[in-house]
N, C-alpha and C positions, 0 to 999 in steps of 0.2 A: 321529647329526652336526645341527650346525644350518644353515639355508639358506643359512648364507653360505658355508659350507664346500662344500655343494654346488654352490649357482654357481661356486665355484672348478674343481668338479671337472669341471662342465660346459664349462669354458673348455677345461680341460689335455684332454681328450678331441677338445672339437673340431677341438682345435688339431692334434692327431696325426691326426684323419682328414682335416685338410685336406693335411697334410704325406704321409701315405702315398698319397692320393689326385693329388697332383699330381704328384708322384714314378713312380706308375701311369701314368700320362697319357702322362708323359714315355720313359716308356721304351716304353711303344706306339705312340708319335710315332717311335722310333728316329731322332732327330736329325734327321727332316722333320718342320716343324712345319705342312704342307701335310697330310700323313696326317690330322691329328686335325680333327673340328669348329669346337670351341672351344680357347680356347686353354688349356694344363694348370692356370691358376690358375684357372677359372671351372670345371675339374672338383674341385678341391682345396673350392672356395665350396660348389660342390653339396655336399659329404662335410659338410663343417662343418655346414651345414644342416641337414641331416637326422639330421646327431649331435647337434644343440643343440635346435631348433625345437620338435619334435615334445614331448623331455624337458621343456624350457621350459614349454611352454603345460600340460602334467598337473603340476609342479608348481605353478605359478600357480594352476589348479582345485582342488589339492589344498589347497593354503593358506585359497585362498578355503573352501574347502564341509566341509572338515572340523570347525574349531573350533563351526560351528552343530550337525552330528550330536555331538559330541562333550557338546556341551553338552545338545541335548535327550536324549541317553542320562543322563547324569549328574542330572535333574532328576526322568528318571523313578523315582529312587532313593529321591527325598526321600517321608518319611513322607505318609500322606493329610490329616493337618489342617493340614500345610506347603503341598499343593495344594492346598488349599481358599484360602488365604487370597491376597489379592489381586494382580496380577501385580508392582506396586511392593517389595511384602515378597518377594516370590519371588526378585526382581531382588539384594533385598539378603542374602536366603539362600545365591544362586549367588555374588555378591559374595565373601562371607564362605568359605567353599566355596574360593573358586578362592585367595584370599589364603593359606588353610591347606594346599592343596596346594603353592602357592608354596616355605611353609615348610619344607615337610618334605623337598622335595627338597634344601633347606641342610642335614639334619642325616644324620648319617653312619648307618646301619642300628640300632648300641646305644642312640642318645640317641632315634630314633623308636621301638624297643620299647621302650623302658623310660614312655615318656610316651605310648605309643597307648590308654590308656586309663585315662588320666588327664586330663581337659580344660583343666582349671587350669593342676598342670604345663606342658601341651602350651601353651599359653596365654606362662606365662612362660620358657617354653625359646626360645618362637620372637621375642618380644621380645630375648631377650636377642641374638640372631643379625640385630634390624635389621628383625623385621617384627611391627609391633606389631598386634594384632586389636583391633577396634573394642569387642568384647563377649569372651564366655567360649567356646567352639565345642560344640557341641552334639553329643552321641555321632555321631548320623546325618551332621553335617558331615564330621566324621574320617573316617567310611565311604566317606562321597561324595569326599572331599578322594581318598583312597584310588585309588579306581576313576578319578577324574580322570587321576592322573597315569601310570596303567597306561594308560588308553585310549590318551592322549597319546603313550608311550612308542610303544606300540605301533604307532599312527599313523604318528610320526617314522619306524618301524622301515620299515613298509612303503611310503612314503613314497620311502624312498631309496633301499631295494631297486626299486621300480616306475622310476624315475625312473632310476639306471644302466641297468637293463635297458632300457630304450628308449633310450638313448642309446647303448649299445654296439650294440643290435640295428638302430637309422636307419643307424651308420656301417659297418656289413657291407654293408645291402641298397643302401647309395651306392657302395660299393666293388664292389658285385657288377653292378651299371647300368653302369659304366666301359668305355667300346667307343672304339675312334676315328671311329666316327660319329655317337657318342651328341650330342645337342642340348643339352650342357650350360649352354652363353650362355642358349639360350632360357630352360630350368629356372631359372638364378638369379635372372635380367631379372623372368621372371613374380613370385617371389615378393619380389624387392626394389619391384615395382608394387604387390603389396599391401600392401606394408608402405611403404608412400609413403602410400597411398590410409587405411590405417589411420591415420596420422600427422596426416593433412588433415581427418579425418573425428574426428577427439578435440575440436575447439572445437566443432564443431557438434554433437558428441552431450554437450557439459558442459553448453553452452547447453541444449540440451533438456530437460538434467538438472535444471538450477539451475530452467528454468521449471516443470516435471512438479513439482517438489517443492514450490515455494513454491502453485502453483494448488491441490495438492493440500491443501493446510494454509488457504488463502486462502478455499478452498471453507469448510471448516469454519466460520469465522469468520462467511463472511456467510451461510451459516442460523444463526446467530444476533444477526447484526447484521444490518439490512439496509443495502442496498449505497447506498441514498439518503442515509440518516443518515451513511454512512462518507464519502462523495467531495462532498456538499455540507453537511456538518456545520459547527459554526465554534466548535465548544468541543471541548477537547480534556481530557477528565477521565477518565482510563482508570479506574475504581474500581470495586470492588463497592458497590452503595449498603446502604444501612443494612440490620440484621438483619432487619427485617421488609418488607424491599422486595422488588421481585420483579426488577426491573430491573437494568441494569448500568449503567455508569458509560456518559459521552460519548464517544466516537471520531470525530471530527469530524477532517477530513484538511485543511481549509481554511488555519486559523492554520501547521502544520505546512509545505503548500507554499508561502504566501507568503512563510514563514522561507527556506525555501531558495530560493527565488527574489531573494529581495532581498538577501542574501548574496552570493548568485554573481552577481547585478546590482552590486555594492560592489565583488568582486573583481575581475570583466572590467573595470569602470572603471580601477579601476589597473593589469591588468596588459596590454589592451592598447595603449594609449598609449606605456609603457613599453618592452615586450618587442616590439612593430613597430616602432619607433624606432630600435631598439637592433638589429633586422635590417635595416634600410636602411642602416645606417650599418655594421653588419659587413657586407654585400651590394657595396654600391655606394661606398664611401667610404673604408673603410678599408684599409690597406697588407696584402698577404699575411704582414707579422710578425707588427702587430697583432692581425690577424684568428686568425691560430693562438694567441694569446695569450687575447685578450678571448672566444673563442666559449666554451672549454674554461671559463674558470673564471667565466662566466655559466652554462653548464649544471652547474655546482656545485651549484648550486640545486637541479636537480631531482633530486641524489643525497641532500640530507638529507631523518632520514624525517619524516613530518610530526607525532610528537610532540614533538618537538624545537620545528618550528614552533610548538605550541600553547604550550608552556612560554614561549618568546618572545615570543608576545601575552600571555599571563598574567603575567609576570614584568617585561616591558619596557615593550610597545606599550599594554597596558590600562593602568596608572597614569602614564605617561606623558601621554597623550589627558586622563586623568581630572585630573592635577596644569593641566596644560596649558589645559583649561574652565576650571578653578576661577582660574588668574589670569585668565583675559578677562572672566570675569565680575569679577573683583575690579577692574580697572580699567574696565571700565562702568559698573557699577553701585555699587560699592563692598561690595559681601557677596558676599565668596566660595564660590560655589554649583560645586560637580559638575556641570553639567548633563549632560556627559560621563560615561556610566558605565566601570567599567573592562571590563564584561564588555557587547560592544555590537555592533550589528550590523555600527557603523565598526571596530571593530576583530577583527572576523572578518576581516571584507574586506579592510582593508589586509593581514591577513597571509596569506591567501589569496592576494590577489592579486601579493604576493614572491613565494611559492610558483608561481606559475602564468605568472612573466615568462620561465621556461626554457623554457616548453611553446608560448607565444607566438611566442617569438622563433627557437627552432631551426626550428620546422614553418614558419614565415614566411618564414625565411633561405632553407631549401632551393629552397622555393616561388618566391621573387624571382630566384636564381640559376639554375635553370632557364627563366629568360623567356628565348629565343633572342638571339644576342647581333647578332644583324642588325637585330632593330628597336632597338636601343639604338644602331648607328653608323648606320640610315638618318634615326632625329630628328637624332644629334648631326652628320653631315651634310649635313641641311635648314638650321642654323643654328642650332638650340636648344642651350638651355643643360644642362649635366648635372643641375641642381634641376629645369627644365622637362620633361625626358628620364623623368625617375622621376617628376615626376606628372601628365604627362600620358600616358607609355608603358608602361612598364616597372609600375605601380601598377594602370592598368585592365587591364593583360594576368594579373597576376597574382593581380588581385582575388578569382576564384571559388574560384584555390587558397587564397589568405589567409582567406576567408570560411569554407570548411569548417574549416581550422585550429583558427579560433574557435569554432566548434562543436562540436570534439574538446574544446578547451580548455575549456568551458561545462558539458560533460557531465562531465570531472576535476571541475570546480568543484562540483555539486550532489552527486557522491558523495565528497565529502570531511565527515569525521568529528570527528577528535582535534582539528584546530583549531576548529571551532565549540563540543565540548564544554568548552574550556576558555578559550575566547575571546567567546563569543556568549550563554553560559547554556542554561538547561535550561528557559527560560517560552514555554509555547504560547500566543501571543494576535499578534490581529492588531492590527497598530499600522504607522503609516509612519514613527516618528522613530528615523531612525539612530543615536539616540546613544542608545537604551534598548534591553535585551537579546528575544533572539527563538530561536528553535531551529530546528532543521532535518527533516525526515524520518528521515537516518542518525542522529543522536541518538536522536531514538526508539525508533527499532529498538534500537540496543545498549539503554536502558533497560529497555525492555519485557522482554529477554532477558537479565537481568542477575540472579545468581544461582540457586539450586537450585528450577527452577521444572519443571511440569509443562505439556506443551500441548495443556490439556484445556479453558481457560477462555480467555476471551476477550481479556482480558490479556497474556497471551503470544502466541494468534493474531493479532492485531492487528500484530504486525511481521510475521507474512508476505505481509499485504495491504499493509502498506507498503512491503514488500521488492519487490513486484510492482509497484506502484505506479512506486518511480521506477526498478524494471528498463526498465517500457515508456516514462519519460522518457530518459533516455539511451539506448536502444535505437532510438528516434524522431529523435533528435540525431543519435548516430551513424552511420544509413543513411542519414540527410540530407547530412551532410558527406563520406561518401561517395561518394553520387550528384553532387555537385556539384566532390570534388575529381576524380572518373572523366572528367565534363565536359570541368573544366580540360586533362587531360590529351590527352583527344581531340583538343582543339584547338590544344595547343601542342605536342607532341611531335615 
């Protein structure tokens, strides 16, 4: 029985338990709601929780643990020479076994018996069924595949039986506990409280897991490359040295960090004025009808995938700036020279700034509209114009919140990847010319992890060092932004 069918059956059992428990509670009340401690719906919810929750927990644990146990048992049947091979070779062998096992499930019993002792015929038959194999399976692989299928089937049947038994037993246990003075509401609310606590802890646990995973791999990288060479190095050349050398390439962070900050700065120079002015107009000048049309249209930009912005930069903005620079140089010197490269800091910054406009405008608009109306009325009552009120009253009052919004937008700009890949290039160098290409930390993380790689060399482990560095930068920006926003809210709520 598939997992989806099991889940559907659990839902049905839970619904039946809910209806039966609610009806039983209503019958015990005898038409007098005061005779019950809780409403009948709470008794039904209590029974549904006991019918579904324990079985669901066992199902999740079984699905997460059983594949590892089965894999370990199947690997134990491998011949001694296969077990003596490297871990990578054993993984490839098990992958072949898993593919053969999947293919055997698609064969009839007669077809499986006909090709069971002929690996070449088995390979051909599986190819006919749409399960191509990288090579001819060995006899031990076929036997291991049969064991894998048998153990998987046994595990699935046992899991189904245990889950259903738990669901039915939980429903009967809850039904037996129903009594007029049974505190069903307290039990249900306690379960809901733990559920809310678990949901609120997911973000924290996810953050902790990300940090620990990156730190563990980054520690392996710093065991090979000194931290000082990484954080203060000015050359990025992550290649192995020559065959006769014993050192690795150079992993200087400074060029990548400067490129990240430079492109982010150009993007903020584009996004902040446009987004802030748009927010001021929508919050203070636009009529409700115009605001209802312009704000959703502006926020459509936030829904466009970043890869589309990258295409826009690569096909439109970059060539336009390159040709425009050629025209300018031709008018000034008579020599048509492209002093602005199609892939440059300016191209990436402009397109990224366009992408960030809705973030700045939406956050700033919400902050400006949150300024108390009494401040505006007081300023206008003293004879100030609307423009003076905005400049000297509204914006100073909203300034802490706007600064927090800009810091959050900056962290979004620092983490952008696809626009930089297509619009700024991959050249890691230190320079201040915005018309030349540069690259960022995120681009190099993608480059170092592209392809079929093993996380054993500094060339791949450096991606985790870059990731933990970028994580710390954005985390600090977000914490500071939240601090400013909280201070603002405390002042003007």
